[in-house]
N, C-alpha and C positions, 0 to 999 in steps of 0.2 A: 420868621414865625415863631421859634421856640423862644424868642427874647430880644435883648438888644445889648450891643457893646458901649460900655460906659467906660471914659477915661477922663483924666484930671491932669492938670500940668505936672504935678509931681506931688508925692505923699507930703513932703514937708511943706507944700504950700497949702495943702488940704488939711493939714492937722500940725500945728505948732508944739514943739516940745523944749520945755526949759528945765534948768536943773541947777542947783545951788554950786555943784563942783564941775558940773559939764555933761552934756549929753555926748555920749561915747557910741551910741547906735541908734538908728530910727529918725524919725518915726517911718515905719512899715505898715501898710495897711493891707488887710485881707479881707474878701477877696482884692486882688491889686487891680490897678487901672489897666484898662484895655480888656479885661474881663468880658465875658456875655453873662449879662444879669437877666435872669428869667423874668416873665412877666409876673408884676406884684411887687412888693415892698422886699428888699433885702438890705440886712444891717451890716456895714462894712465898720470893722474894727482895725484902728490904727494904735501900735505901740512902740515905746522908744523906752531905753536903759541908760544909765550912768556907768562910771568905772567902778561903782561899788556894788554893781550888778543890781541895782534897784531899776524898777521899772514901772511903768505906766501906761495907761492907754485910754482912749476916748473913741466914740464911734459916731457914725452918721448914718442915715438911711438913703438909700438909692431907690427910686420908686419907676418901675418900667410899665407904660400904658399901653394896652393893646389898641392898635388902631388899624388893624387889618380885619377886613370885612369878610364874613362867611361866603361860602359857595353853596349851591344847591343844583340838583339835576333832576329832570323827571324820566324816569326809567321806563313808565308805561302811563299812556300809549307811546308808541313809537313814532316819531316825528315823520310826517307826509304819508301817513297810514290810513287806508279805509278798513274800516271792521263792520263785521256784521255785529248783530247785538249780542248773541252769543259769546263770539270771540272777544269782545270788549269786557262783558260781564266776567268771564274767566280770567282775564289779563293779570291782575293782581294777585291771584290765587285764593282772594277772600271769599266770604258769604255773601258781600255785596259788591255792585259795580263801584269801582272807585279808579283815581289816579293816583300813583304812587310815585315815590323816587327817595333820594338820599341828600344828606347836607353834611357838611363838615366845617369844623373851625378849630383854630389853636386853643382857645380857652372854653370852648362849649357852646353849643346850639341852642339857643332860648327858645325858639319857635321856627315854623316854618308856615307861609301863606301863600295862597293860590288866587290868581286872578284867571277868570274863565270869560272868554268872548266868543258869542256864535257869529258866524258869517252871515246869515240870512238878513239880520236886521244891525248887526255890530253892537247889540246889548251884552250887559256884563250880568253874570250870575251873582247873588248876592247870599246865597244860601238857601234861599227858598223862592225866589222870582227873578225874572230879568229886568234888568233898569238899565237906564241911559248913561249913568256917571260910572267910572271905575269902582269896583269892588274888590276887597281882598278878604279871602275867607280862610279861616284858621285850618290847619290840618292836624291830625293826630300823630303824636311822635315828634322826634327831632333828627336825630341823624339818619334815622330810617322812618319814613313818615308815608302817610296816605289821607286821602280827602275823598270822601264817598261822594259820587256824582252820576247820575243816572241821565246821560243827555238823550234828548228826543231824537229818535231816528230822522235821516233825511236832512242833514244839515253837517256843517263843518265847525269846528272850534279851534280857538288857540288858546292854551292853558300855558301860564307863564308862573313859575314858583319863585319865591323871595324868602331867603333867610335872614334872622336876626340873631348876633351871638349874646352870651351872657354880659356882658358890658355895653350892650347898645348898639355896636356897629351894626349897619344893615348891608345887605348884599346891594352891590352898585351895578351890576351886570346880570339882572336876572335872565335866567334860562327860559327860552319859549318853544313850543312844538305845536305844531297843527295836526290835526286827525279829523276824521268824519265817520259818522255811524249810519251805514247803509238802511235804507227801508227795504222791508221785503217786497218783491214783485212776484206775479204770476204772469206766465206766458200761456196762451193757448192758441193751437194753431186751428184756424177756421176756414182754410180754404178749400180748393177743390182735392178731391181724392180719387177721382177718376178722370182720366182725359184721353182722348183719341189721338194717337200719336200723330203729330203735324199741326195740330191746333194749339192755340195758345193755352197756357195753363194759368190760373189764376190763383197766385200764392198770397195768402193773407193770415194775420195773428192778432191776437188782442193782448196788448200788455195793460195790467191792472196792478194797483197800490193804493195802501191806504194814505200814501202821501201823493198829493195832485200832481206835484211837480215832476215825478217819475213816470208819469204817462204820456205827456206831449215830447213831439221833438227827439225821440230816441230811434237808435238805429237797429232794426231787426234783418238778421242775416237767415238766408233760407240755404240748405243744402241736402243732398241725396247721399245716401250711405254707399252707392255704387255710381259709376261714370253710365249716364244712360245711352252712350253713343257708341260703347264697345261691347262685347259679350264676356270681357274679362272679369272673373268674378271678384269680389271684394277690393274692387280699385279706387273705392271712395276714401274720405269724403269728397262730394262733388258740389263745389260752390254754386248756386244759381244767380250769377250775376251780382250786380250791386246790390247792398242791402236796401231796405224800404225804411220810410221815416215815418213813425206814428204821428196820426193828427191828435186834436186836442182830447178826445176821447180813448187813445192808447191804440186805435186800429192801424196797423201797416198793411197795406196791400200793393201789390207791383204784378205784372204780366210777364209770363215766360215763355218764350216759343221752344216747342218739342219737336221742331222739325229735325229729321237726323236720330231721332231717339228710338232706341229697339222698343219692343212690347217686352212688359215685364212688371214685377211688383218691387216696390221700393220704399224705403223709410225716408219720408221726408222730416227735417228738422226745421224747427224756428227758433234761433238764438238771440237773446239780448245780452250782450257781454258784460253789462252793468256799468255805474259810474261811481264816482267817489262816493255818492250820497243815497245810490240806488243798486240793490242786490242784482247780480245776474240771475236768468232764469231761462228755461227752454222747454220744449214741447215737442214730441213726436208724434206722428200720424202715418197712414199707411196711404201710399199713391200706387194705384194701378194704371198702367200705360196699356191701352189695347187698340183695337181696330173693330170697325163693325162687322168683319167676318168671324169673330170668334165665337165658339157656340155657347160660351157662358162667360160672363166678366161682372166684376162687382169691387165696390170699395165704400167703405164708411166706417161708423162705431156704433156701439151699442153698450149697454150696462149688464152686466149679470149679478145675480145675487150673491154676495159673499166675495167677489173678485175685482168688483170697480169696472172702469172703463176699458173696453177693447177696442183697439183699432184694426182693420184688416184690409186688405185687397187680394184679388186673385183674377186670374184668367185661364182658361182650359178650352182647347179645341181639337178638333179630329185633325190627324197629321195628313198634309195632302198626298193623296194617292193611295192612302187605304181607306177599306170599308167603302168601296165605291159602289156596290150595288148587291141585290139579293144573291146569295148564293155564291158569293165571290169567294176566292181562294187567298185572298188578301185581307186578313180580319181588320176591322177598325183599331186603329191606335191612336192615343189621346196624349196631349202634352200641353203641360201648363205651368203656372208657379202661383204659390200663395205665400202671403206674408200675415201673421196674427201677432198683434203687439198688446200685450196686456200690460198696461202702463207701469213700470217700476218693478215689476214680478217677473214677467215670462215674455220670450220672444221665439216666435218660431218661423222660420224662414226655408221653404223648399220646392219640390217639384210635384206637378200631378200626373200620374199616367193612366187614371181612369176615370170616366165620367158617364152619367146618365142621367136623362130628365125625363119627365112626364107631367104634361098639364100645369106647367109653373112652377115644378119643382125640382131640385135638382141634386145631385151629389156627386163628389169626387175625392179620390184618395192618393197618396203618394208618401215619400220619404222625404226628410230634411234634418236642418240643423235645428235644434233646442237650444235655448240659452235661459239662465235666471240671472236676475239683477242682483249684484253684491255692492250694497251701500256702502259697505266698508271700504272697499277697494274703488268705488265710483266706475264700475265697468260690468260689462255683461260676461258672464263666465259659461262656455260651452258644457253643455251636459253629454249630448250625444250627435252625432253627424249623421245617422240613418235611422232617426226617430219617425216611427210610423203614425200617421194620422189620417182623419177622414173629415171633410166640411161637409154641410148640407145646407140648402139655401131655397128661398123662393122669391119668385118674382110676382108683383101683383100689377105689373105693368101700368103703374101709376106716375112713373117720372120719378126724379130724384128728390131728396130733401126729406124733413120729419115726416110728412105725410106720405112717404111712398108707400108704406105697408109691406116693404120688403123686409125679410127676415134672414139670419144668417147664424150658424154654429157651428163649433169645432169640436172633435173627440182626438186627444192627442194620448198616444200609448206610453206616457210618462209622467211622472211630477216634475214640477219646475223648480229644482233644488229644494229649498225650505217652504216653497209655495206649491198650493194645489194648482194643477191646470186649470184653465177656464173653459171647462169641458161642459157641453151641452147638445145633448144628442136632438134635441128638439131645437130648432132655428128660434132666435131671440129677435124681436121686432127691433129694426133699426132707429136710432135717434137722428142719425143724419146719413146721406151716401144713397146710392141705388145699386140695384142688380138687374143684370139682363141676361135673359135666357135666349138665345137665338133658336130656332126651330126648324 
């Protein structure tokens, strides 16, 4: 790579010396035969002398030509990697999204070119549009190079780099990588949030994306935060059977038996794991498992001014054997559970130990665990385990759904970390779900 070894039969054969009285030494050439000659032209000088110490010299040129092709490599994107748009855009560290890499050659790199082909239609990028024939695009830089390229989301790409050196040698084995840019997706749980234990639960979720291919034929998994068949706390996640497959509109629906489930309030999560070209997404909702004998039960969602969507579920009822009649010496005791989930901000889960109702209105209170969502950690952070709260609700006896007329509110005696608690002393009308007060 640094040059070539050049040899000749002998110095005398390469350079003839004559003299009137006779040559006593030489000819001797420098650089000598068998030396390594650098790329380019080197002058070799041969010298001879006679007995009278007279000397003479002559020279010739040796030219070594570079025939070694340069090499290049793509350092970003990484081969066989799926990127979100933001991760791809930040990859080379510049102000604009690009593909970058390195190149090297013994005499110097003249240029680097890039060939980009997309998987969806096998077309090539020509710098401004996609075309059927192969196109090479000139990168900026030589030994360190980049090429500005903002690929559309929801597709896969093959990029190939090719270097040319300063004497015209072209890279013979260009390096290629494949990568994909994921299209953003959103997933919204739109299944049941209130079910009577022992009945089938309808689990469903809607997957949406600006890229049509990210909606049909995708697998949506459902799980609970706790195992509903045991009373061991925080023993989830509990997968709810096999995933459901989305239809042409992105809707996934499945039926789940609740036989053997314990009464309670759970977080139900719908998850789309993502693909090479579609981002992952998920959504949480509150699921209440109840029975017809509860004093009050409910589940659904609403939106509040300033804190967005709130999912909730609760049940509360009279403890058997207590408060059995007028003047009883065994006062009424109540027991229940509640879960309130302010998406991406605040989560409350605990018990209810008081309850009162009159004319379709009810209230209950208790203590439980309060969490706030730390987006930097991607996890719920515990604020306290015995936070006090109260709930208030109305039942208009119109059945479930958007037109139930039911309402729900919560007052939490704490802030949710950096967020305000989704407090409302006056119940807020539900946008989905149902509340039932048993008189």
